[in-house]
All heavy atoms as a GROMACS GRO file, in nm:
protein
  594
    1MET      N    1  11.840  10.155   9.423
    1MET     CA    2  11.827  10.238   9.540
    1MET      C    3  11.782  10.149   9.657
    1MET      O    4  11.684  10.078   9.645
    1MET     CB    5  11.725  10.348   9.512
    1MET     CG    6  11.695  10.435   9.631
    1MET     SD    7  11.577  10.567   9.598
    1MET     CE    8  11.684  10.691   9.532
    2THR      N    9  11.854  10.156   9.765
    2THR     CA   10  11.819  10.076   9.881
    2THR      C   11  11.706  10.145   9.959
    2THR      O   12  11.676  10.263   9.937
    2THR     CB   13  11.939  10.058   9.975
    2THR    OG1   14  11.971  10.185  10.033
    2THR    CG2   15  12.059  10.000   9.903
    3MET      N   16  11.645  10.071  10.051
    3MET     CA   17  11.538  10.127  10.133
    3MET      C   18  11.590  10.245  10.216
    3MET      O   19  11.522  10.346  10.230
    3MET     CB   20  11.480  10.019  10.224
    3MET     CG   21  11.363  10.066  10.304
    3MET     SD   22  11.228  10.112  10.197
    3MET     CE   23  11.094  10.037  10.282
    4ASN      N   24  11.713  10.234  10.268
    4ASN     CA   25  11.770  10.345  10.345
    4ASN      C   26  11.791  10.469  10.259
    4ASN      O   27  11.767  10.580  10.303
    4ASN     CB   28  11.901  10.303  10.413
    4ASN     CG   29  11.877  10.212  10.531
    4ASN    OD1   30  11.771  10.212  10.592
    4ASN    ND2   31  11.977  10.133  10.564
    5ASP      N   32  11.837  10.450  10.134
    5ASP     CA   33  11.855  10.562  10.042
    5ASP      C   34  11.721  10.628  10.014
    5ASP      O   35  11.709  10.750  10.013
    5ASP     CB   36  11.917  10.516   9.910
    5ASP     CG   37  12.059  10.467   9.925
    5ASP    OD1   38  12.126  10.503  10.025
    5ASP    OD2   39  12.104  10.391   9.836
    6TRP      N   40  11.622  10.545   9.990
    6TRP     CA   41  11.487  10.594   9.958
    6TRP      C   42  11.432  10.675  10.074
    6TRP      O   43  11.377  10.783  10.056
    6TRP     CB   44  11.398  10.474   9.926
    6TRP     CG   45  11.258  10.509   9.893
    6TRP    CD1   46  11.209  10.545   9.772
    6TRP    CD2   47  11.148  10.511   9.984
    6TRP    NE1   48  11.075  10.570   9.780
    6TRP    CE2   49  11.035  10.550   9.910
    6TRP    CE3   50  11.133  10.484  10.119
    6TRP    CZ2   51  10.909  10.562   9.967
    6TRP    CZ3   52  11.008  10.496  10.176
    6TRP    CH2   53  10.897  10.534  10.101
    7ARG      N   54  11.448  10.623  10.196
    7ARG     CA   55  11.396  10.692  10.314
    7ARG      C   56  11.470  10.824  10.336
    7ARG      O   57  11.410  10.925  10.372
    7ARG     CB   58  11.407  10.603  10.437
    7ARG     CG   59  11.308  10.488  10.432
    7ARG     CD   60  11.315  10.404  10.554
    7ARG     NE   61  11.272  10.485  10.668
    7ARG     CZ   62  11.247  10.437  10.787
    7ARG    NH1   63  11.265  10.308  10.811
    7ARG    NH2   64  11.208  10.515  10.884
    8ALA      N   65  11.601  10.825  10.317
    8ALA     CA   66  11.679  10.948  10.335
    8ALA      C   67  11.635  11.053  10.234
    8ALA      O   68  11.619  11.172  10.268
    8ALA     CB   69  11.828  10.918  10.320
    9GLU      N   70  11.612  11.012  10.109
    9GLU     CA   71  11.568  11.105  10.006
    9GLU      C   72  11.428  11.158  10.038
    9GLU      O   73  11.401  11.277  10.023
    9GLU     CB   74  11.568  11.036   9.870
    9GLU     CG   75  11.539  11.129   9.756
    9GLU     CD   76  11.554  11.061   9.620
    9GLU    OE1   77  11.635  10.969   9.608
    9GLU    OE2   78  11.480  11.102   9.529
   10LEU      N   79  11.341  11.070  10.084
   10LEU     CA   80  11.206  11.110  10.120
   10LEU      C   81  11.209  11.212  10.235
   10LEU      O   82  11.142  11.315  10.231
   10LEU     CB   83  11.123  10.988  10.160
   10LEU     CG   84  10.982  11.016  10.210
   10LEU    CD1   85  10.897  11.080  10.101
   10LEU    CD2   86  10.918  10.887  10.259
   11ARG      N   87  11.288  11.183  10.336
   11ARG     CA   88  11.298  11.274  10.451
   11ARG      C   89  11.348  11.411  10.407
   11ARG      O   90  11.294  11.515  10.449
   11ARG     CB   91  11.390  11.216  10.556
   11ARG     CG   92  11.399  11.303  10.680
   11ARG     CD   93  11.491  11.243  10.784
   11ARG     NE   94  11.495  11.327  10.900
   11ARG     CZ   95  11.422  11.312  11.009
   11ARG    NH1   96  11.338  11.211  11.016
   11ARG    NH2   97  11.431  11.395  11.109
   12LEU      N   98  11.449  11.415  10.322
   12LEU     CA   99  11.503  11.542  10.273
   12LEU      C  100  11.395  11.622  10.200
   12LEU      O  101  11.379  11.742  10.222
   12LEU     CB  102  11.623  11.516  10.183
   12LEU     CG  103  11.690  11.639  10.124
   12LEU    CD1  104  11.748  11.727  10.234
   12LEU    CD2  105  11.800  11.597  10.027
   13GLU      N  106  11.320  11.554  10.114
   13GLU     CA  107  11.214  11.622  10.038
   13GLU      C  108  11.104  11.672  10.130
   13GLU      O  109  11.051  11.783  10.112
   13GLU     CB  110  11.158  11.530   9.930
   13GLU     CG  111  11.256  11.500   9.817
   13GLU     CD  112  11.307  11.625   9.748
   13GLU    OE1  113  11.227  11.717   9.717
   13GLU    OE2  114  11.428  11.633   9.723
   14LEU      N  115  11.067  11.594  10.231
   14LEU     CA  116  10.964  11.637  10.326
   14LEU      C  117  11.012  11.757  10.408
   14LEU      O  118  10.935  11.850  10.433
   14LEU     CB  119  10.924  11.522  10.418
   14LEU     CG  120  10.843  11.410  10.352
   14LEU    CD1  121  10.823  11.295  10.449
   14LEU    CD2  122  10.709  11.462  10.301
   15GLU      N  123  11.138  11.755  10.448
   15GLU     CA  124  11.194  11.870  10.520
   15GLU      C  125  11.189  11.996  10.435
   15GLU      O  126  11.156  12.105  10.484
   15GLU     CB  127  11.336  11.841  10.565
   15GLU     CG  128  11.345  11.742  10.680
   15GLU     CD  129  11.488  11.704  10.715
   15GLU    OE1  130  11.582  11.742  10.642
   15GLU    OE2  131  11.505  11.633  10.815
   16LYS      N  132  11.220  11.982  10.306
   16LYS     CA  133  11.213  12.098  10.215
   16LYS      C  134  11.071  12.151  10.206
   16LYS      O  135  11.048  12.273  10.206
   16LYS     CB  136  11.262  12.059  10.076
   16LYS     CG  137  11.410  12.038  10.064
   16LYS     CD  138  11.445  11.998   9.921
   16LYS     CE  139  11.585  11.951   9.903
   16LYS     NZ  140  11.611  11.907   9.764
   17LEU      N  141  10.973  12.060  10.197
   17LEU     CA  142  10.833  12.103  10.189
   17LEU      C  143  10.789  12.176  10.315
   17LEU      O  144  10.722  12.280  10.308
   17LEU     CB  145  10.742  11.982  10.164
   17LEU     CG  146  10.748  11.920  10.026
   17LEU    CD1  147  10.668  11.790  10.022
   17LEU    CD2  148  10.696  12.017   9.922
   18VAL      N  149  10.826  12.121  10.430
   18VAL     CA  150  10.789  12.186  10.557
   18VAL      C  151  10.856  12.322  10.567
   18VAL      O  152  10.791  12.422  10.601
   18VAL     CB  153  10.825  12.096  10.677
   18VAL    CG1  154  10.808  12.172  10.808
   18VAL    CG2  155  10.738  11.970  10.677
   19ASP      N  156  10.984  12.329  10.535
   19ASP     CA  157  11.056  12.457  10.542
   19ASP      C  158  10.993  12.560  10.449
   19ASP      O  159  10.975  12.677  10.487
   19ASP     CB  160  11.204  12.439  10.506
   19ASP     CG  161  11.282  12.365  10.613
   19ASP    OD1  162  11.229  12.347  10.725
   19ASP    OD2  163  11.396  12.322  10.583
   20ALA      N  164  10.958  12.519  10.329
   20ALA     CA  165  10.896  12.612  10.233
   20ALA      C  166  10.761  12.660  10.284
   20ALA      O  167  10.726  12.779  10.269
   20ALA     CB  168  10.881  12.545  10.097
   21ALA      N  169  10.683  12.571  10.345
   21ALA     CA  170  10.553  12.610  10.399
   21ALA      C  171  10.570  12.709  10.514
   21ALA      O  172  10.495  12.808  10.523
   21ALA     CB  173  10.475  12.486  10.445
   22VAL      N  174  10.669  12.686  10.599
   22VAL     CA  175  10.693  12.776  10.713
   22VAL      C  176  10.738  12.913  10.663
   22VAL      O  177  10.692  13.016  10.711
   22VAL     CB  178  10.794  12.713  10.811
   22VAL    CG1  179  10.839  12.815  10.916
   22VAL    CG2  180  10.734  12.590  10.878
   23VAL      N  181  10.827  12.914  10.565
   23VAL     CA  182  10.873  13.041  10.508
   23VAL      C  183  10.756  13.117  10.446
   23VAL      O  184  10.748  13.240  10.454
   23VAL     CB  185  10.984  13.016  10.403
   23VAL    CG1  186  11.011  13.140  10.320
   23VAL    CG2  187  11.112  12.969  10.471
   24ALA      N  188  10.660  13.042  10.389
   24ALA     CA  189  10.543  13.105  10.327
   24ALA      C  190  10.441  13.151  10.430
   24ALA      O  191  10.340  13.212  10.395
   24ALA     CB  192  10.478  13.008  10.228
   25GLY      N  193  10.466  13.121  10.560
   25GLY     CA  194  10.377  13.171  10.664
   25GLY      C  195  10.294  13.066  10.735
   25GLY      O  196  10.218  13.099  10.825
   26ALA      N  197  10.305  12.941  10.695
   26ALA     CA  198  10.228  12.835  10.761
   26ALA      C  199  10.295  12.796  10.892
   26ALA      O  200  10.417  12.812  10.908
   26ALA     CB  201  10.217  12.713  10.670
   27ARG      N  202  10.214  12.748  10.984
   27ARG     CA  203  10.273  12.695  11.107
   27ARG      C  204  10.334  12.559  11.076
   27ARG      O  205  10.284  12.485  10.991
   27ARG     CB  206  10.166  12.677  11.215
   27ARG     CG  207  10.112  12.806  11.269
   27ARG     CD  208  10.011  12.788  11.380
   27ARG     NE  209   9.930  12.668  11.366
   27ARG     CZ  210   9.907  12.580  11.466
   27ARG    NH1  211   9.958  12.597  11.584
   27ARG    NH2  212   9.832  12.474  11.444
   28GLN      N  213  10.442  12.526  11.143
   28GLN     CA  214  10.510  12.398  11.120
   28GLN      C  215  10.414  12.281  11.142
   28GLN      O  216  10.410  12.188  11.063
   28GLN     CB  217  10.631  12.386  11.210
   28GLN     CG  218  10.722  12.270  11.176
   28GLN     CD  219  10.846  12.268  11.263
   28GLN    OE1  220  10.839  12.297  11.383
   28GLN    NE2  221  10.959  12.234  11.205
   29GLN      N  222  10.334  12.287  11.247
   29GLN     CA  223  10.239  12.180  11.277
   29GLN      C  224  10.137  12.164  11.165
   29GLN      O  225  10.099  12.052  11.128
   29GLN     CB  226  10.168  12.205  11.410
   29GLN     CG  227  10.078  12.089  11.453
   29GLN     CD  228  10.156  11.959  11.474
   29GLN    OE1  229  10.261  11.960  11.538
   29GLN    NE2  230  10.105  11.851  11.420
   30ASP      N  231  10.092  12.275  11.106
   30ASP     CA  232   9.997  12.267  10.994
   30ASP      C  233  10.061  12.198  10.873
   30ASP      O  234   9.995  12.123  10.802
   30ASP     CB  235   9.948  12.407  10.955
   30ASP     CG  236   9.859  12.469  11.063
   30ASP    OD1  237   9.803  12.394  11.146
   30ASP    OD2  238   9.846  12.593  11.062
   31ALA      N  239  10.189  12.226  10.849
   31ALA     CA  240  10.259  12.161  10.737
   31ALA      C  241  10.269  12.011  10.761
   31ALA      O  242  10.242  11.931  10.671
   31ALA     CB  243  10.398  12.222  10.720
   32TYR      N  244  10.304  11.973  10.885
   32TYR     CA  245  10.310  11.830  10.917
   32TYR      C  246  10.173  11.764  10.902
   32TYR      O  247  10.162  11.655  10.846
   32TYR     CB  248  10.361  11.808  11.060
   32TYR     CG  249  10.505  11.843  11.083
   32TYR    CD1  250  10.543  11.909  11.198
   32TYR    CD2  251  10.604  11.810  10.990
   32TYR    CE1  252  10.676  11.941  11.222
   32TYR    CE2  253  10.736  11.842  11.012
   32TYR     CZ  254  10.771  11.907  11.129
   32TYR     OH  255  10.903  11.939  11.151
   33ASP      N  256  10.070  11.832  10.950
   33ASP     CA  257   9.935  11.777  10.939
   33ASP      C  258   9.893  11.758  10.794
   33ASP      O  259   9.831  11.657  10.759
   33ASP     CB  260   9.834  11.867  11.011
   33ASP     CG  261   9.850  11.865  11.163
   33ASP    OD1  262   9.915  11.772  11.216
   33ASP    OD2  263   9.797  11.959  11.228
   34ALA      N  264   9.928  11.853  10.709
   34ALA     CA  265   9.893  11.843  10.566
   34ALA      C  266   9.965  11.724  10.502
   34ALA      O  267   9.906  11.650  10.424
   34ALA     CB  268   9.928  11.972  10.494
   35ILE      N  269  10.092  11.706  10.536
   35ILE     CA  270  10.169  11.594  10.481
   35ILE      C  271  10.108  11.460  10.526
   35ILE      O  272  10.088  11.369  10.447
   35ILE     CB  273  10.317  11.603  10.520
   35ILE    CG1  274  10.383  11.720  10.444
   35ILE    CG2  275  10.391  11.472  10.492
   35ILE    CD1  276  10.522  11.755  10.493
   36LEU      N  277  10.076  11.452  10.656
   36LEU     CA  278  10.016  11.328  10.708
   36LEU      C  279   9.881  11.301  10.644
   36LEU      O  280   9.846  11.186  10.614
   36LEU     CB  281  10.004  11.334  10.860
   36LEU     CG  282  10.138  11.330  10.935
   36LEU    CD1  283  10.115  11.352  11.083
   36LEU    CD2  284  10.209  11.199  10.909
   37ASP      N  285   9.803  11.406  10.619
   37ASP     CA  286   9.674  11.390  10.552
   37ASP      C  287   9.693  11.336  10.410
   37ASP      O  288   9.622  11.243  10.368
   37ASP     CB  289   9.599  11.523  10.549
   37ASP     CG  290   9.464  11.511  10.484
   37ASP    OD1  291   9.383  11.426  10.529
   37ASP    OD2  292   9.437  11.585  10.386
   38GLU      N  293   9.790  11.391  10.337
   38GLU     CA  294   9.817  11.343  10.201
   38GLU      C  295   9.862  11.197  10.202
   38GLU      O  296   9.820  11.118  10.117
   38GLU     CB  297   9.923  11.430  10.133
   38GLU     CG  298   9.874  11.567  10.095
   38GLU     CD  299   9.762  11.562   9.992
   38GLU    OE1  300   9.768  11.481   9.898
   38GLU    OE2  301   9.667  11.640  10.006
   39ILE      N  302   9.948  11.162  10.297
   39ILE     CA  303   9.994  11.023  10.307
   39ILE      C  304   9.876  10.931  10.335
   39ILE      O  305   9.865  10.823  10.276
   39ILE     CB  306  10.103  11.010  10.416
   39ILE    CG1  307  10.230  11.080  10.369
   39ILE    CG2  308  10.129  10.863  10.449
   39ILE    CD1  309  10.335  11.094  10.477
   40GLY      N  310   9.785  10.974  10.423
   40GLY     CA  311   9.665  10.894  10.452
   40GLY      C  312   9.580  10.874  10.328
   40GLY      O  313   9.529  10.764  10.304
   41GLN      N  314   9.564  10.979  10.249
   41GLN     CA  315   9.484  10.967  10.127
   41GLN      C  316   9.551  10.875  10.026
   41GLN      O  317   9.484  10.796   9.958
   41GLN     CB  318   9.461  11.105  10.066
   41GLN     CG  319   9.366  11.190  10.149
   41GLN     CD  320   9.343  11.326  10.087
   41GLN    OE1  321   9.335  11.339   9.965
   41GLN    NE2  322   9.332  11.428  10.170
   42LEU      N  323   9.683  10.883  10.015
   42LEU     CA  324   9.755  10.793   9.925
   42LEU      C  325   9.741  10.648   9.970
   42LEU      O  326   9.724  10.557   9.888
   42LEU     CB  327   9.904  10.830   9.918
   42LEU     CG  328   9.937  10.955   9.839
   42LEU    CD1  329  10.083  10.992   9.859
   42LEU    CD2  330   9.906  10.937   9.692
   43ARG      N  331   9.748  10.626  10.101
   43ARG     CA  332   9.734  10.490  10.154
   43ARG      C  333   9.595  10.434  10.123
   43ARG      O  334   9.581  10.320  10.080
   43ARG     CB  335   9.759  10.488  10.305
   43ARG     CG  336   9.774  10.345  10.357
   43ARG     CD  337   9.783  10.339  10.507
   43ARG     NE  338   9.646  10.327  10.553
   43ARG     CZ  339   9.595  10.391  10.656
   43ARG    NH1  340   9.668  10.473  10.726
   43ARG    NH2  341   9.471  10.374  10.692
   44LEU      N  342   9.491  10.515  10.141
   44LEU     CA  343   9.356  10.469  10.109
   44LEU      C  344   9.341  10.438   9.961
   44LEU      O  345   9.278  10.338   9.924
   44LEU     CB  346   9.254  10.575  10.151
   44LEU     CG  347   9.234  10.591  10.301
   44LEU    CD1  348   9.139  10.708  10.330
   44LEU    CD2  349   9.181  10.463  10.363
   45ALA      N  350   9.399  10.522   9.876
   45ALA     CA  351   9.393  10.497   9.732
   45ALA      C  352   9.463  10.367   9.698
   45ALA      O  353   9.416  10.289   9.615
   45ALA     CB  354   9.455  10.614   9.656
   46TYR      N  355   9.576  10.341   9.762
   46TYR     CA  356   9.650  10.218   9.738
   46TYR      C  357   9.571  10.097   9.785
   46TYR      O  358   9.570   9.994   9.718
   46TYR     CB  359   9.786  10.223   9.809
   46TYR     CG  360   9.865  10.095   9.793
   46TYR    CD1  361   9.933  10.070   9.676
   46TYR    CD2  362   9.868  10.000   9.894
   46TYR    CE1  363  10.004   9.953   9.659
   46TYR    CE2  364   9.939   9.882   9.879
   46TYR     CZ  365  10.007   9.859   9.761
   46TYR     OH  366  10.076   9.742   9.745
   47GLU      N  367   9.503  10.110   9.899
   47GLU     CA  368   9.423   9.998   9.950
   47GLU      C  369   9.309   9.965   9.854
   47GLU      O  370   9.273   9.849   9.836
   47GLU     CB  371   9.369  10.029  10.089
   47GLU     CG  372   9.476  10.027  10.196
   47GLU     CD  373   9.427  10.075  10.331
   47GLU    OE1  374   9.310  10.118  10.342
   47GLU    OE2  375   9.507  10.070  10.426
   48ARG      N  376   9.252  10.067   9.790
   48ARG     CA  377   9.144  10.044   9.694
   48ARG      C  378   9.195   9.985   9.564
   48ARG      O  379   9.126   9.908   9.499
   48ARG     CB  380   9.070  10.175   9.666
   48ARG     CG  381   8.968  10.208   9.772
   48ARG     CD  382   8.894  10.335   9.737
   48ARG     NE  383   8.953  10.436   9.824
   48ARG     CZ  384   8.986  10.558   9.788
   48ARG    NH1  385   8.966  10.600   9.667
   48ARG    NH2  386   9.042  10.640   9.872
   49ASP      N  387   9.315  10.024   9.524
   49ASP     CA  388   9.369   9.980   9.395
   49ASP      C  389   9.520   9.962   9.408
   49ASP      O  390   9.598  10.051   9.374
   49ASP     CB  391   9.337  10.084   9.287
   49ASP     CG  392   9.367  10.035   9.147
   49ASP    OD1  393   9.408   9.917   9.133
   49ASP    OD2  394   9.349  10.112   9.054
   50PRO      N  395   9.564   9.845   9.461
   50PRO     CA  396   9.706   9.827   9.489
   50PRO      C  397   9.797   9.829   9.367
   50PRO      O  398   9.916   9.854   9.380
   50PRO     CB  399   9.713   9.693   9.560
   50PRO     CG  400   9.584   9.627   9.535
   50PRO     CD  401   9.485   9.732   9.500
   51ASP      N  402   9.746   9.803   9.250
   51ASP     CA  403   9.830   9.804   9.131
   51ASP      C  404   9.759   9.876   9.017
   51ASP      O  405   9.699   9.813   8.930
   51ASP     CB  406   9.867   9.662   9.088
   51ASP     CG  407   9.976   9.660   8.985
   51ASP    OD1  408  10.025   9.768   8.946
   51ASP    OD2  409  10.014   9.550   8.942
   52PRO      N  410   9.763  10.010   9.018
   52PRO     CA  411   9.692  10.085   8.915
   52PRO      C  412   9.742  10.057   8.774
   52PRO      O  413   9.671  10.079   8.678
   52PRO     CB  414   9.714  10.231   8.952
   52PRO     CG  415   9.823  10.232   9.052
   52PRO     CD  416   9.832  10.095   9.111
   53ALA      N  417   9.861  10.000   8.760
   53ALA     CA  418   9.910   9.967   8.626
   53ALA      C  419   9.823   9.861   8.561
   53ALA      O  420   9.812   9.856   8.438
   53ALA     CB  421  10.055   9.919   8.634
   54ASN      N  422   9.758   9.777   8.640
   54ASN     CA  423   9.669   9.675   8.584
   54ASN      C  424   9.547   9.736   8.517
   54ASN      O  425   9.487   9.674   8.431
   54ASN     CB  426   9.623   9.577   8.693
   54ASN     CG  427   9.733   9.481   8.731
   54ASN    OD1  428   9.827   9.460   8.657
   54ASN    ND2  429   9.720   9.422   8.848
   55ASP      N  430   9.509   9.857   8.558
   55ASP     CA  431   9.392   9.921   8.499
   55ASP      C  432   9.413   9.952   8.352
   55ASP      O  433   9.318   9.956   8.275
   55ASP     CB  434   9.360  10.052   8.573
   55ASP     CG  435   9.323  10.027   8.717
   55ASP    OD1  436   9.297   9.911   8.754
   55ASP    OD2  437   9.321  10.124   8.794
   56ILE      N  438   9.536   9.974   8.314
   56ILE     CA  439   9.567  10.011   8.175
   56ILE      C  440   9.537   9.894   8.081
   56ILE      O  441   9.496   9.914   7.969
   56ILE     CB  442   9.714  10.055   8.164
   56ILE    CG1  443   9.734  10.182   8.247
   56ILE    CG2  444   9.755  10.078   8.020
   56ILE    CD1  445   9.879  10.224   8.259
   57SER      N  446   9.553   9.772   8.130
   57SER     CA  447   9.538   9.656   8.042
   57SER      C  448   9.398   9.649   7.980
   57SER      O  449   9.381   9.600   7.870
   57SER     CB  450   9.568   9.527   8.117
   57SER     OG  451   9.474   9.508   8.222
   58GLU      N  452   9.298   9.702   8.050
   58GLU     CA  453   9.163   9.702   7.995
   58GLU      C  454   9.149   9.801   7.881
   58GLU      O  455   9.062   9.788   7.797
   58GLU     CB  456   9.062   9.734   8.105
   58GLU     CG  457   9.058   9.629   8.214
   58GLU     CD  458   8.970   9.671   8.330
   58GLU    OE1  459   8.901   9.774   8.318
   58GLU    OE2  460   8.969   9.600   8.431
   59GLN      N  461   9.236   9.901   7.878
   59GLN     CA  462   9.227  10.006   7.777
   59GLN      C  463   9.320   9.980   7.658
   59GLN      O  464   9.317  10.054   7.562
   59GLN     CB  465   9.263  10.140   7.840
   59GLN     CG  466   9.174  10.177   7.955
   59GLN     CD  467   9.228  10.298   8.030
   59GLN    OE1  468   9.328  10.358   7.990
   59GLN    NE2  469   9.164  10.334   8.139
   60VAL      N  470   9.401   9.878   7.667
   60VAL     CA  471   9.497   9.851   7.561
   60VAL      C  472   9.423   9.808   7.435
   60VAL      O  473   9.334   9.725   7.439
   60VAL     CB  474   9.597   9.742   7.605
   60VAL    CG1  475   9.686   9.701   7.489
   60VAL    CG2  476   9.681   9.792   7.721
   61ILE      N  477   9.461   9.865   7.326
   61ILE     CA  478   9.402   9.828   7.198
   61ILE      C  479   9.479   9.709   7.145
   61ILE      O  480   9.602   9.710   7.139
   61ILE     CB  481   9.410   9.946   7.098
   61ILE    CG1  482   9.333  10.065   7.154
   61ILE    CG2  483   9.360   9.905   6.961
   61ILE    CD1  484   9.350  10.192   7.074
   62GLU      N  485   9.405   9.608   7.107
   62GLU     CA  486   9.471   9.489   7.055
   62GLU      C  487   9.539   9.522   6.923
   62GLU      O  488   9.490   9.603   6.844
   62GLU     CB  489   9.369   9.377   7.034
   62GLU     CG  490   9.312   9.324   7.163
   62GLU     CD  491   9.216   9.210   7.139
   62GLU    OE1  492   9.223   9.146   7.032
   62GLU    OE2  493   9.134   9.186   7.228
   63GLU      N  494   9.651   9.458   6.900
   63GLU     CA  495   9.722   9.480   6.774
   63GLU      C  496   9.640   9.420   6.660
   63GLU      O  497   9.577   9.316   6.676
   63GLU     CB  498   9.859   9.415   6.779
   63GLU     CG  499   9.954   9.484   6.873
   63GLU     CD  500  10.093   9.426   6.862
   63GLU    OE1  501  10.132   9.382   6.752
   63GLU    OE2  502  10.163   9.427   6.964
   64PRO      N  503   9.640   9.485   6.546
   64PRO     CA  504   9.564   9.430   6.434
   64PRO      C  505   9.623   9.296   6.389
   64PRO      O  506   9.743   9.273   6.401
   64PRO     CB  507   9.578   9.535   6.324
   64PRO     CG  508   9.697   9.614   6.363
   64PRO     CD  509   9.710   9.606   6.512
   65SER      N  510   9.537   9.212   6.343
   65SER     CA  511   9.586   9.084   6.294
   65SER      C  512   9.658   9.105   6.161
   65SER      O  513   9.646   9.209   6.097
   65SER     CB  514   9.470   8.987   6.273
   65SER     OG  515   9.383   9.039   6.174
   66ASN      N  516   9.736   9.008   6.121
   66ASN     CA  517   9.811   9.019   5.995
   66ASN      C  518   9.732   8.962   5.878
   66ASN      O  519   9.787   8.899   5.790
   66ASN     CB  520   9.945   8.945   6.008
   66ASN     CG  521  10.044   9.027   6.087
   66ASN    OD1  522  10.034   9.148   6.092
   66ASN    ND2  523  10.138   8.959   6.149
   67ASN      N  524   9.602   8.987   5.876
   67ASN     CA  525   9.523   8.937   5.763
   67ASN      C  526   9.491   9.048   5.663
   67ASN      O  527   9.396   9.039   5.588
   67ASN     CB  528   9.394   8.870   5.814
   67ASN     CG  529   9.305   8.965   5.890
   67ASN    OD1  530   9.339   9.082   5.906
   67ASN    ND2  531   9.192   8.915   5.937
   68TRP      N  532   9.571   9.151   5.662
   68TRP     CA  533   9.555   9.256   5.563
   68TRP      C  534   9.607   9.203   5.430
   68TRP      O  535   9.696   9.118   5.426
   68TRP     CB  536   9.634   9.380   5.602
   68TRP     CG  537   9.587   9.446   5.729
   68TRP    CD1  538   9.483   9.408   5.808
   68TRP    CD2  539   9.645   9.558   5.791
   68TRP    NE1  540   9.473   9.490   5.915
   68TRP    CE2  541   9.571   9.584   5.907
   68TRP    CE3  542   9.752   9.640   5.760
   68TRP    CZ2  543   9.600   9.690   5.992
   68TRP    CZ3  544   9.781   9.745   5.845
   68TRP    CH2  545   9.705   9.769   5.959
   69PRO      N  546   9.556   9.253   5.322
   69PRO     CA  547   9.604   9.206   5.189
   69PRO      C  548   9.755   9.217   5.172
   69PRO      O  549   9.818   9.127   5.119
   69PRO     CB  550   9.530   9.295   5.091
   69PRO     CG  551   9.408   9.338   5.164
   69PRO     CD  552   9.447   9.346   5.309
   70ALA      N  553   9.815   9.324   5.221
   70ALA     CA  554   9.960   9.343   5.205
   70ALA      C  555  10.034   9.235   5.284
   70ALA      O  556  10.137   9.185   5.240
   70ALA     CB  557  10.002   9.481   5.252
   71ALA      N  558   9.981   9.197   5.400
   71ALA     CA  559  10.047   9.095   5.482
   71ALA      C  560  10.036   8.959   5.414
   71ALA      O  561  10.128   8.878   5.420
   71ALA     CB  562   9.985   9.089   5.621
   72GLU      N  563   9.924   8.933   5.348
   72GLU     CA  564   9.905   8.803   5.279
   72GLU      C  565  10.003   8.789   5.164
   72GLU      O  566  10.058   8.683   5.140
   72GLU     CB  567   9.762   8.790   5.230
   72GLU     CG  568   9.662   8.773   5.344
   72GLU     CD  569   9.520   8.774   5.294
   72GLU    OE1  570   9.496   8.779   5.172
   72GLU    OE2  571   9.430   8.773   5.380
   73LYS      N  572  10.026   8.897   5.089
   73LYS     CA  573  10.117   8.893   4.977
   73LYS      C  574  10.261   8.869   5.023
   73LYS      O  575  10.339   8.804   4.956
   73LYS     CB  576  10.110   9.021   4.894
   73LYS     CG  577   9.981   9.035   4.820
   73LYS     CD  578   9.979   9.166   4.744
   73LYS     CE  579   9.843   9.187   4.679
   73LYS     NZ  580   9.832   9.316   4.615
   74ALA      N  581  10.296   8.922   5.138
   74ALA     CA  582  10.432   8.911   5.188
   74ALA      C  583  10.460   8.769   5.236
   74ALA      O  584  10.574   8.728   5.239
   74ALA     CB  585  10.454   9.009   5.303
   75GLN      N  586  10.358   8.694   5.271
   75GLN     CA  587  10.381   8.559   5.324
   75GLN      C  588  10.403   8.461   5.218
   75GLN      O  589  10.417   8.416   5.133
   75GLN     CB  590  10.260   8.514   5.407
   75GLN     CG  591  10.247   8.597   5.533
   75GLN     CD  592  10.123   8.558   5.611
   75GLN    OE1  593  10.047   8.470   5.573
   75GLN    NE2  594  10.103   8.625   5.722
   0.00000   0.00000   0.00000
């Protein structure tokens, strides 16, 4: 997916969210403000932890060693 494709898809999804909020009775400006607020919160979270996938590495359980009796017999 190119950057232009990604941006076009994002814009379409944001337009759907704004339209749905307006149909539900929200003012268009309030919908835009809510989206901008969420984007700001996501940006702050990213600045605090730019690669959350790295956090998982601390929780990974190491694989057991092959020093079990069954493994010794097989060798």
